SEKOLGU-868267 format. One record per residue (C-alpha): x, y, z; residue in one letter. Coordinates in pm, whole numbers, plus 32768, in hexadecimal, padded with zeros to 4 digits. Layout:
REM SEKOLGU-868267
XYZA
...
***
This chain:
REM SEKOLGU-868267
849E7A4F7A67M
836A7AEB79CDA
823B7B0B7AADG
82F67AD27BF1S
83277BDB7CF7T
84467C097DE2D
84197BE37F59G
842B7D577FA3S
83187D9E7EA5T
82387C977F43K
827C7D2B809BA
82277E868018M
80E17DFD7F89G
80857D6180D6V
80D97EA88187L
80007F6A8090T
7ED47E8480BDV
7F047E868236G
7F168001822BG
7DD18010816AL
7D247F35826BV
7DAF80088388T
7D50815782EDV
7BF480D68299T
7BC1805683FCA
7C3881A2848AY
7B4A825E83A5T
7A228185840CV
7A73819D857EA
7AEA830485A8L
7A9883BE8468G
7B5E84188336S
7CC0849C8349N
7D41852C8202G
7EAE84FF825FW
7E8083898297L
7DDC83638144W
7EEA843980A1F
7FF6835E8140G
7F48822480C8W
7F3282AC7F63V
80A882FC7F68V
80F1819D7FECL
801581087EDBG
80C881CE7DCDL
821B81607E52L
81A67FF77E50T
8121801A7CEEL
826F80AC7C83G
83277F867D1CM
82417E8B7C6EV
826E7F357B1EL
83E87F4F7B45S
84007DD87B8BD
836C7D8F7A35G
***
């Protein structure tokens, strides 16, 4: 069905947004960590790939 996403894609999206909130909170509290941001970017790209492959 066009425009709908599968449950695993929604879960990945929630994980990506949660990861962004976590990495941002860590950065504010303890300072920037490049590896955390790199990991979040990789997670975001994987999520984007899943969203695009569902279409």
